[in-house]
DRENDO-1510 file (C-alpha; in Angstrom, 1 decimal, always signed):
<recs>
REC; n; res; u; v; w
REC; 1; MET; -0.1; -0.1; -0.2 .
REC; 2; ASN; +1.6; +3.3; -1.2 .
REC; 3; TRP; +0.6; +5.2; +2.4 .
REC; 4; LYS; +3.2; +8.1; +1.3 .
REC; 5; ALA; +0.9; +8.9; -1.6 .
REC; 6; ILE; -2.1; +8.7; +0.1 .
REC; 7; LEU; -0.8; +10.9; +3.3 .
REC; 8; LYS; +0.6; +13.5; +0.6 .
REC; 9; ILE; -2.8; +13.7; -1.3 .
REC; 10; GLN; -4.7; +13.8; +2.0 .
REC; 11; GLY; -2.1; +16.9; +3.3 .
REC; 12; LEU; -2.7; +18.7; -0.1 .
REC; 13; LEU; -6.7; +18.6; +0.0 .
REC; 14; LEU; -6.3; +20.1; +3.7 .
REC; 15; VAL; -4.2; +22.5; +2.4 .
REC; 16; ILE; -7.3; +23.2; -0.3 .
REC; 17; LEU; -9.4; +23.1; +2.5 .
REC; 18; SER; -7.9; +25.4; +4.9 .
REC; 19; VAL; -7.8; +28.2; +1.8 .
REC; 20; SER; -11.4; +28.2; +1.1 .
REC; 21; MET; -11.9; +28.8; +4.4 .
REC; 22; LEU; -10.8; +32.3; +3.8 .
REC; 23; PHE; -14.0; +33.4; +1.8 .
REC; 24; PRO; -16.1; +33.2; +5.6 .
REC; 25; ILE; -13.4; +34.7; +7.2 .
REC; 26; ALA; -14.1; +37.7; +4.8 .
REC; 27; PHE; -17.7; +37.6; +5.2 .
REC; 28; SER; -16.5; +37.6; +8.7 .
REC; 29; ILE; -14.8; +40.6; +8.6 .
REC; 30; TYR; -16.9; +42.3; +6.7 .
REC; 31; TYR; -20.1; +42.0; +9.1 .
REC; 32; GLY; -17.8; +42.6; +12.1 .
REC; 33; SER; -19.4; +39.1; +13.0 .
REC; 34; SER; -18.2; +37.6; +16.4 .
REC; 35; ASP; -16.2; +34.2; +14.3 .
REC; 36; PHE; -13.1; +35.5; +13.4 .
REC; 37; ILE; -11.2; +34.1; +15.9 .
REC; 38; GLU; -12.5; +30.5; +15.5 .
REC; 39; LEU; -12.8; +30.8; +11.8 .
REC; 40; PHE; -8.9; +31.6; +11.7 .
REC; 41; SER; -8.0; +29.0; +14.2 .
REC; 42; GLY; -9.3; +26.4; +12.3 .
REC; 43; MET; -7.9; +27.9; +8.7 .
REC; 44; ALA; -4.4; +27.9; +11.1 .
REC; 45; ILE; -4.8; +24.3; +12.1 .
REC; 46; THR; -5.9; +23.0; +8.6 .
REC; 47; LEU; -2.9; +24.7; +6.7 .
REC; 48; VAL; -0.1; +23.5; +9.3 .
REC; 49; SER; -1.5; +19.7; +9.1 .
REC; 50; GLY; -1.9; +20.2; +5.1 .
REC; 51; ILE; +1.4; +21.4; +5.0 .
REC; 52; ILE; +3.4; +19.0; +7.2 .
REC; 53; LEU; +1.9; +15.8; +5.4 .
REC; 54; SER; +2.7; +17.3; +1.7 .
REC; 55; VAL; +6.2; +18.1; +3.0 .
REC; 56; SER; +6.9; +14.7; +4.9 .
REC; 57; PHE; +5.8; +12.3; +2.7 .
REC; 58; ASN; +6.5; +11.9; -1.2 .
REC; 59; SER; +5.9; +9.2; -3.8 .
REC; 60; ASN; +6.0; +8.7; -7.9 .
REC; 61; LYS; +4.8; +5.3; -7.6 .
REC; 62; PRO; +1.4; +5.1; -9.9 .
REC; 63; LEU; -2.3; +4.9; -7.8 .
REC; 64; LYS; -3.7; +1.6; -8.0 .
REC; 65; PRO; -7.4; +1.4; -7.7 .
REC; 66; ARG; -7.5; +0.2; -4.3 .
REC; 67; GLU; -5.4; +3.4; -3.2 .
REC; 68; GLY; -7.8; +5.9; -4.8 .
REC; 69; PHE; -11.1; +4.5; -3.1 .
REC; 70; ILE; -8.9; +4.4; +0.0 .
REC; 71; ILE; -7.7; +8.3; -0.6 .
REC; 72; VAL; -11.6; +9.5; -1.1 .
REC; 73; ALA; -13.1; +7.6; +1.8 .
REC; 74; THR; -10.3; +9.0; +3.6 .
REC; 75; GLY; -10.8; +12.6; +2.3 .
REC; 76; TRP; -13.7; +13.1; +2.7 .
REC; 77; ILE; -13.4; +11.9; +7.1 .
REC; 78; ILE; -10.0; +13.9; +7.5 .
REC; 79; ALA; -12.0; +17.1; +5.6 .
REC; 80; SER; -15.0; +16.7; +7.9 .
REC; 81; VAL; -13.0; +16.6; +10.7 .
REC; 82; PHE; -10.9; +19.8; +10.1 .
REC; 83; GLY; -14.0; +21.4; +8.6 .
REC; 84; ALA; -15.7; +21.0; +12.1 .
REC; 85; LEU; -12.8; +23.0; +13.6 .
REC; 86; PRO; -14.3; +26.3; +13.8 .
REC; 87; PHE; -18.0; +24.9; +15.0 .
REC; 88; TYR; -16.2; +23.3; +17.8 .
REC; 89; PHE; -14.1; +26.9; +18.9 .
REC; 90; HIS; -17.6; +28.7; +18.9 .
REC; 91; GLU; -20.1; +28.7; +22.1 .
REC; 92; ALA; -22.9; +27.6; +20.0 .
REC; 93; PHE; -22.2; +24.0; +19.6 .
REC; 94; ASN; -21.4; +24.2; +23.1 .
REC; 95; GLY; -18.0; +22.1; +22.9 .
REC; 96; ASN; -19.5; +18.6; +21.3 .
REC; 97; PHE; -17.0; +18.1; +18.5 .
REC; 98; ILE; -19.7; +15.2; +17.1 .
REC; 99; ASP; -22.4; +17.6; +16.8 .
REC; 100; CYS; -19.7; +19.9; +15.1 .
REC; 101; VAL; -18.6; +16.8; +12.9 .
REC; 102; PHE; -22.1; +16.1; +12.3 .
REC; 103; GLU; -22.8; +19.3; +10.8 .
REC; 104; THR; -19.6; +19.7; +8.6 .
REC; 105; MET; -20.0; +16.0; +7.2 .
REC; 106; SER; -23.7; +16.8; +6.8 .
REC; 107; GLY; -22.2; +20.1; +4.3 .
REC; 108; LEU; -19.4; +18.4; +2.6 .
REC; 109; THR; -21.7; +15.5; +1.8 .
REC; 110; THR; -24.3; +17.6; +0.5 .
REC; 111; THR; -26.8; +16.0; +2.7 .
REC; 112; GLY; -28.1; +19.3; +4.5 .
REC; 113; SER; -29.5; +17.5; +8.0 .
REC; 114; SER; -28.8; +19.6; +10.6 .
REC; 115; ILE; -28.2; +19.5; +14.5 .
REC; 116; LEU; -28.8; +23.3; +14.5 .
REC; 117; VAL; -32.6; +24.2; +16.9 .
REC; 118; ASP; -32.2; +27.8; +15.8 .
REC; 119; ILE; -29.9; +28.0; +12.6 .
REC; 120; GLU; -30.0; +32.4; +12.9 .
REC; 121; ILE; -27.9; +32.4; +16.1 .
REC; 122; LEU; -24.8; +31.8; +14.3 .
REC; 123; PRO; -22.7; +34.6; +12.7 .
REC; 124; LYS; -22.4; +35.7; +9.5 .
REC; 125; GLY; -18.9; +33.5; +8.9 .
REC; 126; LEU; -19.7; +30.3; +10.1 .
REC; 127; LEU; -23.4; +30.8; +8.5 .
REC; 128; PHE; -21.0; +30.9; +5.2 .
REC; 129; TRP; -18.7; +28.5; +6.0 .
REC; 130; ARG; -21.4; +26.1; +6.8 .
REC; 131; SER; -22.9; +26.7; +3.2 .
REC; 132; PHE; -19.7; +26.8; +1.7 .
REC; 133; THR; -19.5; +23.2; +2.5 .
REC; 134; HIS; -22.1; +22.2; +0.3 .
REC; 135; TRP; -20.3; +23.8; -2.7 .
REC; 136; LEU; -17.1; +22.4; -2.5 .
REC; 137; GLY; -18.8; +18.6; -1.5 .
REC; 138; GLY; -20.8; +19.3; -4.2 .
REC; 139; MET; -19.0; +18.5; -7.1 .
REC; 140; GLY; -16.2; +17.3; -5.3 .
REC; 141; ILE; -13.6; +18.6; -3.6 .
REC; 142; ILE; -11.5; +15.2; -4.6 .
REC; 143; LEU; -12.7; +16.4; -7.9 .
REC; 144; LEU; -11.0; +19.5; -7.8 .
REC; 145; VAL; -7.5; +17.6; -6.5 .
REC; 146; VAL; -7.9; +15.2; -9.3 .
REC; 147; ALA; -7.5; +17.8; -11.7 .
REC; 148; ILE; -4.2; +19.5; -9.9 .
REC; 149; LEU; -2.4; +15.6; -9.1 .
REC; 150; PRO; -0.7; +15.7; -12.7 .
REC; 151; ILE; +0.9; +18.5; -12.0 .
REC; 152; LEU; +2.5; +16.8; -9.2 .
REC; 153; GLY; +3.1; +13.3; -11.4 .
REC; 154; PHE; +0.3; +11.8; -10.2 .
REC; 155; ASN; -2.1; +9.8; -12.9 .
REC; 156; SER; -5.9; +10.6; -10.9 .
REC; 157; THR; -7.9; +8.0; -13.3 .
REC; 158; ASN; -8.8; +5.4; -10.0 .
REC; 159; LEU; -9.0; +8.8; -8.4 .
REC; 160; TYR; -11.6; +10.0; -10.7 .
REC; 161; LYS; -13.3; +6.4; -10.5 .
REC; 162; ALA; -14.0; +6.3; -7.0 .
REC; 163; GLU; -15.2; +10.0; -6.9 .
REC; 164; VAL; -17.5; +10.2; -9.5 .
REC; 165; SER; -21.1; +8.6; -9.0 .
REC; 166; GLY; -23.1; +6.1; -11.1 .
REC; 167; PRO; -22.4; +2.7; -12.5 .
REC; 168; THR; -20.4; +4.0; -15.4 .
REC; 169; LYS; -17.7; +7.2; -15.5 .
REC; 170; ASP; -18.3; +9.0; -18.4 .
REC; 171; ARG; -16.0; +11.3; -19.5 .
REC; 172; ILE; -16.0; +14.9; -21.5 .
REC; 173; SER; -12.4; +14.4; -22.6 .
REC; 174; PRO; -9.6; +11.6; -23.1 .
REC; 175; LYS; -7.9; +13.1; -20.0 .
REC; 176; ILE; -8.8; +12.8; -16.9 .
REC; 177; LYS; -7.3; +15.9; -15.5 .
REC; 178; ASP; -9.3; +17.9; -18.5 .
REC; 179; THR; -12.7; +16.6; -17.8 .
REC; 180; ALA; -12.4; +17.4; -14.3 .
REC; 181; LYS; -11.5; +21.1; -14.7 .
REC; 182; ILE; -14.2; +21.4; -17.2 .
REC; 183; LEU; -16.8; +20.0; -14.9 .
REC; 184; TRP; -15.7; +22.7; -12.5 .
REC; 185; TYR; -16.0; +25.3; -15.0 .
REC; 186; ILE; -19.4; +24.4; -15.7 .
REC; 187; TYR; -20.4; +24.5; -11.9 .
REC; 188; PHE; -18.4; +27.5; -11.3 .
REC; 189; GLY; -20.2; +29.2; -14.1 .
REC; 190; MET; -23.4; +28.3; -13.0 .
REC; 191; THR; -23.0; +29.2; -9.6 .
REC; 192; ILE; -22.4; +33.1; -10.9 .
REC; 193; LEU; -25.6; +32.7; -12.6 .
REC; 194; LEU; -27.8; +31.8; -10.4 .
REC; 195; THR; -26.1; +34.6; -7.7 .
REC; 196; ALA; -26.7; +37.1; -10.2 .
REC; 197; LEU; -30.5; +35.9; -11.0 .
REC; 198; LEU; -30.8; +35.7; -6.8 .
REC; 199; MET; -29.5; +39.2; -6.5 .
REC; 200; ILE; -31.6; +40.7; -9.6 .
REC; 201; GLY; -35.0; +39.1; -7.4 .
REC; 202; GLY; -34.0; +41.1; -4.6 .
REC; 203; MET; -31.8; +38.8; -2.1 .
REC; 204; ASP; -28.8; +40.2; -0.8 .
REC; 205; LEU; -25.0; +38.5; -2.1 .
REC; 206; PHE; -24.6; +37.2; +1.2 .
REC; 207; ASN; -27.8; +35.2; +1.6 .
REC; 208; ALA; -27.8; +34.6; -2.7 .
REC; 209; LEU; -24.2; +32.8; -2.5 .
REC; 210; CYS; -25.4; +30.5; +0.5 .
REC; 211; HIS; -28.1; +29.5; -1.6 .
REC; 212; THR; -26.4; +29.3; -4.2 .
REC; 213; PHE; -24.0; +26.7; -2.8 .
REC; 214; GLY; -27.1; +24.5; -1.1 .
REC; 215; THR; -28.8; +24.3; -4.6 .
REC; 216; LEU; -25.7; +23.7; -7.1 .
REC; 217; GLY; -24.5; +21.1; -4.6 .
REC; 218; THR; -27.9; +19.8; -3.9 .
REC; 219; GLY; -27.1; +20.2; +0.5 .
REC; 220; GLY; -30.5; +22.3; +1.4 .
REC; 221; LEU; -28.7; +24.3; +4.5 .
REC; 222; SER; -30.1; +27.5; +4.3 .
REC; 223; THR; -29.2; +30.7; +6.7 .
REC; 224; LEU; -32.9; +30.8; +7.6 .
REC; 225; ASN; -34.8; +28.5; +10.1 .
REC; 226; LYS; -37.7; +28.6; +7.7 .
REC; 227; SER; -35.4; +27.7; +4.8 .
REC; 228; VAL; -36.1; +29.0; +1.3 .
REC; 229; GLY; -39.9; +29.2; +2.9 .
REC; 230; GLY; -38.6; +32.1; +5.3 .
REC; 231; PHE; -38.4; +34.4; +2.0 .
REC; 232; ASN; -41.9; +33.5; +1.0 .
REC; 233; ASN; -41.1; +34.9; -2.6 .
REC; 234; LEU; -42.1; +33.0; -5.7 .
REC; 235; TYR; -39.6; +34.4; -7.7 .
REC; 236; PHE; -36.7; +32.8; -5.6 .
REC; 237; GLU; -38.6; +29.4; -5.2 .
REC; 238; VAL; -39.2; +29.4; -9.5 .
REC; 239; VAL; -35.1; +30.3; -9.7 .
REC; 240; ILE; -33.9; +27.8; -7.0 .
REC; 241; ILE; -36.6; +24.8; -8.8 .
REC; 242; ILE; -34.5; +25.4; -12.1 .
REC; 243; PHE; -31.2; +25.0; -10.7 .
REC; 244; MET; -32.2; +22.4; -8.5 .
REC; 245; TYR; -33.6; +20.8; -11.9 .
REC; 246; LEU; -30.8; +21.3; -13.2 .
REC; 247; SER; -28.1; +20.1; -10.5 .
REC; 248; GLY; -29.8; +17.0; -10.2 .
REC; 249; MET; -29.0; +16.5; -14.2 .
REC; 250; ASN; -25.8; +14.7; -15.0 .
REC; 251; PHE; -23.5; +17.5; -15.8 .
REC; 252; PHE; -22.0; +15.8; -19.1 .
REC; 253; LEU; -25.6; +16.7; -20.6 .
REC; 254; HIS; -24.9; +20.3; -19.4 .
REC; 255; TYR; -21.5; +20.2; -21.3 .
REC; 256; SER; -23.7; +19.0; -24.4 .
REC; 257; LEU; -26.3; +21.8; -24.0 .
REC; 258; ILE; -23.1; +24.6; -24.0 .
REC; 259; LYS; -22.2; +22.6; -27.0 .
REC; 260; GLY; -25.7; +23.3; -28.9 .
REC; 261; LYS; -26.0; +19.1; -28.9 .
REC; 262; PHE; -29.5; +19.4; -27.9 .
REC; 263; THR; -30.3; +15.9; -29.4 .
REC; 264; ASP; -27.7; +14.3; -26.9 .
REC; 265; ILE; -30.0; +15.6; -24.4 .
REC; 266; PHE; -33.6; +14.8; -25.8 .
REC; 267; SER; -32.3; +11.3; -26.4 .
REC; 268; ASN; -30.6; +10.4; -22.9 .
REC; 269; ARG; -32.9; +8.0; -21.6 .
REC; 270; GLU; -31.9; +8.8; -18.0 .
REC; 271; TRP; -32.7; +12.6; -18.4 .
REC; 272; ARG; -36.2; +11.4; -19.7 .
REC; 273; PHE; -37.5; +9.4; -17.1 .
REC; 274; TYR; -35.9; +11.9; -14.5 .
REC; 275; THR; -38.0; +14.6; -15.9 .
REC; 276; ILE; -41.4; +12.5; -16.5 .
REC; 277; LEU; -40.6; +11.1; -12.9 .
REC; 278; LEU; -41.2; +14.4; -11.1 .
REC; 279; ILE; -43.5; +16.5; -13.0 .
REC; 280; GLY; -45.4; +13.3; -12.9 .
REC; 281; SER; -45.2; +13.2; -9.1 .
REC; 282; THR; -45.4; +16.9; -8.7 .
REC; 283; PHE; -49.0; +16.4; -10.1 .
REC; 284; LEU; -49.9; +13.4; -7.9 .
REC; 285; ILE; -48.8; +14.9; -5.0 .
REC; 286; SER; -51.0; +18.8; -5.6 .
REC; 287; LEU; -54.0; +16.8; -6.5 .
REC; 288; ASN; -53.6; +14.4; -3.3 .
REC; 289; ILE; -52.6; +17.6; -1.2 .
REC; 290; HIS; -55.6; +19.5; -2.3 .
REC; 291; TYR; -58.3; +17.0; -2.6 .
REC; 292; TYR; -57.8; +14.4; +0.1 .
REC; 293; ASN; -60.8; +14.6; +2.8 .
REC; 294; TYR; -59.3; +16.2; +5.1 .
REC; 295; SER; -61.0; +14.8; +8.4 .
REC; 296; ALA; -62.4; +17.0; +11.2 .
REC; 297; GLU; -59.3; +16.5; +13.6 .
REC; 298; ILE; -56.4; +17.1; +10.7 .
REC; 299; LEU; -58.4; +20.3; +9.8 .
REC; 300; ASN; -58.9; +22.0; +13.2 .
REC; 301; ASN; -56.7; +24.6; +14.2 .
REC; 302; ASN; -54.6; +23.7; +10.7 .
REC; 303; SER; -54.5; +26.6; +8.3 .
REC; 304; ILE; -51.9; +24.8; +6.0 .
REC; 305; LEU; -54.2; +22.4; +4.8 .
REC; 306; LEU; -57.2; +24.6; +4.8 .
REC; 307; LEU; -55.5; +27.0; +2.6 .
REC; 308; TYR; -54.7; +24.0; +0.3 .
REC; 309; LYS; -58.2; +23.1; +0.1 .
REC; 310; GLU; -58.8; +26.3; -1.1 .
REC; 311; SER; -56.2; +27.2; -3.2 .
REC; 312; TYR; -55.1; +24.5; -6.3 .
REC; 313; GLY; -52.3; +27.4; -7.1 .
REC; 314; LEU; -50.7; +27.5; -3.9 .
REC; 315; CYS; -51.0; +23.2; -3.4 .
REC; 316; LEU; -49.0; +23.2; -6.9 .
REC; 317; ARG; -46.5; +25.4; -5.5 .
REC; 318; HIS; -45.8; +23.9; -2.5 .
REC; 319; SER; -45.8; +20.7; -4.0 .
REC; 320; PHE; -43.4; +21.5; -7.2 .
REC; 321; PHE; -40.8; +22.9; -4.7 .
REC; 322; GLN; -40.8; +19.9; -2.5 .
REC; 323; THR; -40.8; +17.4; -5.2 .
REC; 324; ILE; -38.1; +18.8; -6.9 .
REC; 325; SER; -36.2; +19.6; -3.7 .
REC; 326; LEU; -36.5; +15.7; -2.0 .
REC; 327; GLY; -36.4; +14.7; -5.5 .
REC; 328; THR; -33.0; +16.0; -6.5 .
REC; 329; CYS; -31.9; +15.4; -2.9 .
REC; 330; THR; -31.8; +18.8; -1.9 .
REC; 331; GLY; -34.0; +19.3; +1.3 .
REC; 332; TYR; -34.7; +22.8; +1.3 .
REC; 333; THR; -38.5; +23.3; +2.2 .
REC; 334; THR; -40.9; +25.8; +2.2 .
REC; 335; THR; -44.1; +24.2; +3.7 .
REC; 336; ASN; -43.8; +21.5; +6.7 .
REC; 337; PHE; -44.5; +18.5; +4.1 .
REC; 338; ASP; -44.8; +16.3; +7.1 .
REC; 339; LEU; -48.5; +17.6; +7.1 .
REC; 340; TRP; -49.2; +16.4; +4.1 .
REC; 341; PRO; -51.7; +13.1; +3.5 .
REC; 342; SER; -49.6; +9.4; +3.7 .
REC; 343; PHE; -49.6; +9.5; -0.6 .
REC; 344; SER; -47.5; +12.3; -0.7 .
REC; 345; LYS; -45.6; +11.5; +2.2 .
REC; 346; ILE; -44.2; +8.0; +0.8 .
REC; 347; LEU; -44.1; +9.2; -3.2 .
REC; 348; LEU; -41.6; +11.9; -1.7 .
REC; 349; ILE; -39.6; +9.1; +0.6 .
REC; 350; SER; -39.9; +6.9; -2.8 .
REC; 351; LEU; -38.2; +9.7; -4.6 .
REC; 352; MET; -35.2; +10.2; -2.1 .
REC; 353; PHE; -34.3; +6.3; -2.5 .
REC; 354; ILE; -34.4; +6.8; -6.4 .
REC; 355; GLY; -32.4; +10.1; -6.3 .
REC; 356; GLY; -31.1; +12.2; -9.3 .
REC; 357; SER; -29.1; +11.0; -12.2 .
REC; 358; ALA; -25.9; +9.9; -12.4 .
REC; 359; GLY; -22.9; +12.1; -12.8 .
REC; 360; SER; -24.5; +15.0; -10.8 .
REC; 361; THR; -24.5; +16.1; -7.6 .
REC; 362; SER; -27.2; +14.5; -6.0 .
REC; 363; GLY; -27.5; +11.6; -4.5 .
REC; 364; GLY; -30.1; +8.5; -3.8 .
REC; 365; ILE; -29.7; +5.6; -5.7 .
REC; 366; LYS; -29.6; +7.6; -9.2 .
REC; 367; GLN; -32.3; +6.9; -11.7 .
REC; 368; ILE; -29.8; +5.2; -14.1 .
REC; 369; ARG; -29.4; +2.0; -12.2 .
REC; 370; ILE; -33.1; +2.6; -11.7 .
REC; 371; ILE; -33.6; +2.2; -15.6 .
REC; 372; ILE; -30.9; -0.7; -15.5 .
REC; 373; LEU; -32.8; -3.0; -12.5 .
REC; 374; ILE; -36.2; -2.2; -14.2 .
REC; 375; LYS; -34.8; -3.5; -18.2 .
REC; 376; PHE; -33.1; -6.3; -16.1 .
REC; 377; VAL; -35.9; -7.7; -14.6 .
REC; 378; ILE; -38.2; -7.3; -18.2 .
REC; 379; VAL; -35.4; -9.4; -19.8 .
REC; 380; GLU; -35.3; -11.5; -16.9 .
REC; 381; ILE; -39.1; -12.5; -17.5 .
REC; 382; LYS; -38.4; -12.8; -21.4 .
REC; 383; ARG; -35.8; -15.5; -21.1 .
REC; 384; LEU; -37.9; -17.2; -18.9 .
REC; 385; ILE; -40.9; -17.3; -21.2 .
REC; 386; TYR; -38.2; -17.8; -24.5 .
REC; 387; PRO; -35.1; -19.7; -22.7 .
REC; 388; LYS; -33.2; -20.4; -25.8 .
REC; 389; ALA; -33.5; -16.6; -27.4 .
REC; 390; TYR; -30.9; -14.0; -26.2 .
REC; 391; PHE; -31.7; -11.1; -24.8 .
REC; 392; SER; -29.6; -7.7; -23.8 .
REC; 393; VAL; -30.0; -4.7; -20.9 .
REC; 394; LYS; -30.1; -2.0; -23.6 .
REC; 395; VAL; -30.8; +1.8; -22.4 .
REC; 396; GLY; -30.8; +3.5; -25.1 .
REC; 397; ASN; -27.8; +2.7; -27.5 .
REC; 398; GLN; -26.1; +1.4; -24.3 .
REC; 399; VAL; -26.1; -2.3; -23.8 .
REC; 400; TYR; -25.0; -3.0; -20.3 .
REC; 401; GLN; -23.0; -6.6; -20.0 .
REC; 402; ASP; -23.1; -8.9; -16.9 .
REC; 403; PRO; -19.9; -6.4; -14.6 .
REC; 404; VAL; -22.2; -3.4; -14.8 .
REC; 405; LEU; -25.1; -5.6; -14.0 .
REC; 406; LYS; -23.8; -7.5; -11.3 .
REC; 407; ASN; -22.7; -4.1; -10.1 .
REC; 408; VAL; -25.7; -2.3; -10.0 .
REC; 409; ILE; -27.6; -5.2; -9.0 .
REC; 410; ALA; -24.9; -5.3; -5.9 .
REC; 411; TYR; -25.3; -1.6; -4.9 .
REC; 412; PHE; -28.7; -2.0; -4.5 .
REC; 413; ILE; -28.7; -4.3; -2.3 .
REC; 414; VAL; -25.9; -3.0; +0.0 .
REC; 415; PHE; -27.7; +0.6; -0.2 .
REC; 416; LEU; -30.7; -1.5; +1.2 .
REC; 417; LEU; -29.3; -3.2; +3.7 .
REC; 418; ALA; -27.6; +0.2; +4.7 .
REC; 419; PHE; -31.2; +1.7; +5.2 .
REC; 420; ALA; -32.3; -1.1; +6.4 .
REC; 421; SER; -29.4; -1.5; +9.4 .
REC; 422; VAL; -29.5; +2.3; +10.1 .
REC; 423; THR; -33.0; +2.1; +10.9 .
REC; 424; LEU; -32.5; -0.8; +13.4 .
REC; 425; ILE; -29.7; +0.7; +14.5 .
REC; 426; LEU; -31.7; +3.9; +15.7 .
REC; 427; THR; -35.1; +2.0; +17.0 .
REC; 428; PHE; -32.9; -0.2; +18.9 .
REC; 429; ARG; -31.6; +2.9; +20.9 .
REC; 430; GLY; -35.3; +3.9; +21.4 .
REC; 431; TYR; -36.4; +6.0; +18.3 .
REC; 432; ASP; -39.9; +6.0; +16.7 .
REC; 433; ILE; -40.0; +3.7; +13.6 .
REC; 434; VAL; -41.3; +6.9; +11.2 .
REC; 435; THR; -38.2; +8.8; +12.7 .
REC; 436; SER; -35.8; +5.9; +12.3 .
REC; 437; PHE; -36.6; +5.1; +8.5 .
REC; 438; SER; -37.0; +8.7; +7.2 .
REC; 439; ALA; -33.5; +9.9; +9.4 .
REC; 440; SER; -31.9; +6.9; +7.4 .
REC; 441; ILE; -33.1; +7.5; +4.3 .
REC; 442; ALA; -32.4; +11.3; +4.6 .
REC; 443; THR; -28.7; +10.6; +5.2 .
REC; 444; LEU; -28.1; +7.8; +3.3 .
REC; 445; SER; -29.5; +9.1; +0.1 .
REC; 446; GLY; -28.0; +13.0; +1.2 .
REC; 447; VAL; -31.5; +14.3; +1.4 .
REC; 448; GLY; -31.4; +16.4; +4.4 .
REC; 449; PRO; -34.8; +16.6; +6.0 .
REC; 450; GLY; -37.2; +13.5; +6.4 .
REC; 451; LEU; -40.7; +13.0; +8.6 .
REC; 452; ALA; -42.1; +13.1; +11.9 .
REC; 453; ARG; -39.1; +14.4; +14.5 .
REC; 454; VAL; -36.5; +14.9; +11.7 .
REC; 455; GLY; -38.8; +16.4; +9.6 .
REC; 456; ALA; -39.6; +20.1; +7.3 .
REC; 457; ILE; -39.0; +21.7; +10.9 .
REC; 458; GLY; -37.5; +19.6; +12.8 .
REC; 459; SER; -33.8; +19.0; +13.3 .
REC; 460; PHE; -31.4; +15.7; +14.7 .
REC; 461; ALA; -30.2; +17.5; +17.7 .
REC; 462; PHE; -31.7; +15.2; +19.7 .
REC; 463; PHE; -30.2; +12.0; +18.8 .
REC; 464; ASP; -27.8; +11.0; +21.0 .
REC; 465; ASN; -23.8; +10.9; +20.3 .
REC; 466; PHE; -24.1; +7.6; +19.4 .
REC; 467; SER; -26.5; +7.9; +16.6 .
REC; 468; LYS; -25.3; +10.7; +15.4 .
REC; 469; LEU; -22.4; +8.8; +14.5 .
REC; 470; VAL; -23.8; +6.1; +12.7 .
REC; 471; LEU; -26.0; +8.9; +10.7 .
REC; 472; ILE; -22.6; +10.5; +10.0 .
REC; 473; PHE; -21.1; +7.3; +8.7 .
REC; 474; ASN; -24.6; +6.8; +6.9 .
REC; 475; MET; -23.9; +10.2; +5.2 .
REC; 476; LEU; -20.4; +9.2; +4.5 .
REC; 477; ILE; -21.2; +6.4; +2.6 .
REC; 478; GLY; -24.2; +7.7; +0.5 .
REC; 479; ARG; -22.0; +10.3; -1.2 .
REC; 480; LEU; -19.5; +7.8; -2.0 .
REC; 481; GLU; -21.8; +5.3; -3.3 .
REC; 482; ILE; -20.8; +2.8; -0.4 .
REC; 483; TYR; -17.8; +1.0; -2.5 .
REC; 484; SER; -15.3; +3.2; -1.3 .
REC; 485; VAL; -15.5; +3.2; +2.3 .
REC; 486; LEU; -16.0; -0.4; +2.0 .
REC; 487; ILE; -13.0; -1.0; +0.7 .
REC; 488; LEU; -11.2; +1.0; +3.5 .
REC; 489; PHE; -12.1; -1.2; +5.5 .
REC; 490; TYR; -11.4; -4.3; +4.1 .
REC; 491; THR; -8.1; -2.7; +4.1 .
REC; 492; LEU; -7.9; -2.0; +7.6 .
REC; 493; PHE; -9.0; -5.4; +8.7 .
REC; 494; TYR; -7.7; -7.8; +5.2 .
REC; 495; PRO; -4.3; -6.0; +4.4 .
REC; 496; GLU; -2.6; -6.6; +1.1 .
REC; 497; ARG; -0.1; -9.2; +2.4 .
REC; 498; LEU; -2.6; -11.2; +3.7 .
REC; 499; PHE; -4.2; -11.2; +0.2 .
REC; 500; VAL; -1.2; -12.0; -1.5 .
REC; 501; LYS; -0.1; -15.1; +1.2 .
REC; 502; MET; -3.8; -16.7; +0.3 .
REC; 503; LYS; -3.0; -16.4; -3.1 .
REC; 504; ARG; +0.4; -18.7; -2.8 .
</recs>
């Protein structure tokens, strides 16, 4: 195992992380908020640690696939630990380092779950850092490192494979570093555009940037206790809906859009499935919450549902926002969807499982995997009817062979096992079933809010520290699509030398 290369790259990652803390420090100085010392201390410790690792270790050996997965898995853990330092030094977190890591892991993995009950008590600098972690984690801080590694003489192919989501790893350019750079250029361009559009609507620069980070990173951490609903502004909601939808798309399709290759987009089966699913779910939910025959007990003192009963326009507005938000695993809210009928809540939970497109910033199982699984089931039915005939799993012009099919099926099984395991652990700790299963899928799929106690107006603060650690791990494996973390544990408990000895 090339530990020297692994540690050197982690040092580079920490240097990038420390430099990124300059932005919240700048906002802290501008607003004169009380968090300058906390942010500066966190940046200094991170920078010194990064420099020590970068200078102390050196290796020119090429990275193996196994090492690429380990770098990615440990990179997210290290970034979350050091990124939590500014929170830890501030009194709002009461010195609970697990809470600080929870908040940072939630930001970097673009989950959006929070242990904060009152978000608005945080000073501007920490609020900016909290949202900025979404932007870093959305496209992937590791992907930024991928673009830099060739300069240092490292082959970044295996890092790219470990970082990019989906069953297949698309490329814009034959060179991995060029692909990473183009993706970051697109991401940066969308950041400027969305920030400008929000400011045109009247949002100040600070809030525009913070909500841009949460939208493009499909993270959902807001600066307001009521999230986007706190603005009560239709223009903001429409703009954010559009960019949440775009962020849930495969970013390689954005490149096709820039190049004017519209046929590549319209012929893409995953994009069509993604679009139809979100639009169809929006209208089903809007009809359900508008026409549902609420009982007198539910309607009693519930102005929200009464308003839905009277106005289909408001119903469509909220269902459209929440469907896109939860379907792309962003997690912003404009209303308390936990009050909606059971059908609507089940549909939203189903969208959380599925998630967005492969190659996007969203989480979940991913649309393309669901399509492949459906196609695979259809092919298996045909094989049973016509046992001598040959059938292949084909999505558009792409034929998926056994290695990819086995990967998709294995991932689906492991995803469900992870969801069930975390749900069982939380219920064993004494939490109710709805809170437990929705907290499990909300963190595994990187959605943020769930139902019941972790719903749109709730937080994760009530969980005990052990449960928070479990949910932190759940966020990590969800962001890295499980395999990177499993390979890390496999390496720790099953060293390579033992594997070589067994082969002999």
